[in-house]
Structure formats: C-alpha cells, structure tokens
C-alpha distance (Angstrom), angle and dihedral (degrees) to the residues before:
residue distance angle dihedral
M1 . . .
L2 3.82 . .
K3 3.84 89.3 .
K4 3.82 90.9 56.3
I5 3.87 92.4 49.3
I6 3.83 89.0 51.1
I7 3.81 91.4 47.5
I8 3.87 92.0 49.1
A9 3.81 92.5 44.4
G10 3.82 88.1 52.8
I11 3.76 92.9 50.0
L12 3.77 91.4 48.7
G13 3.74 91.3 48.9
V14 3.79 93.4 51.2
A15 3.94 90.5 46.3
A16 3.82 90.8 51.8
F17 3.78 89.3 48.9
V18 3.81 92.8 51.5
V19 3.77 92.9 45.4
K20 3.90 90.8 51.3
K21 3.78 90.5 48.9
V22 3.83 93.4 51.2
K23 3.79 91.7 46.7
D24 3.80 91.1 50.7
A25 3.73 90.3 48.0
N26 3.80 91.2 51.8
D27 3.76 92.5 46.5
E28 3.84 91.3 50.9
R29 3.81 91.7 48.3
A30 3.78 91.5 49.8
L31 3.78 91.0 49.4
W32 3.81 92.7 50.3
H33 3.82 89.7 47.5
E34 3.75 91.0 52.5
A35 3.82 93.1 44.9
T36 3.84 94.2 48.5
T37 3.81 103.6 40.0
S38 3.74 119.3 88.2
P39 3.81 118.6 -109.9
D40 3.72 119.1 -96.9
L41 3.83 101.7 -118.3
R42 3.74 101.2 -179.4
C-alpha cells in the first residue's frame, strides 16, 4: 500500500514539474513575441 502511494506521489510530482516547465516555456515565448513584434499603430 505504501509503495503505491509513493509511486503515485512520484508520478504527480513529475507531472507537476512538466506542466510548470511547459507553462514557463509558453510564457517566455509570449514575452519574446511581444518584445520582438512591431507595435500596432493604427
């Protein structure tokens, strides 16, 4: 029983880490896009 809980906790930890890395990458890409596109001067 304890072994299953440890395995599930490990999987959830890895999943949370991956989600955070993906979110950080998307935020960084959005920031670069905003910084490198010309402003809309309409």
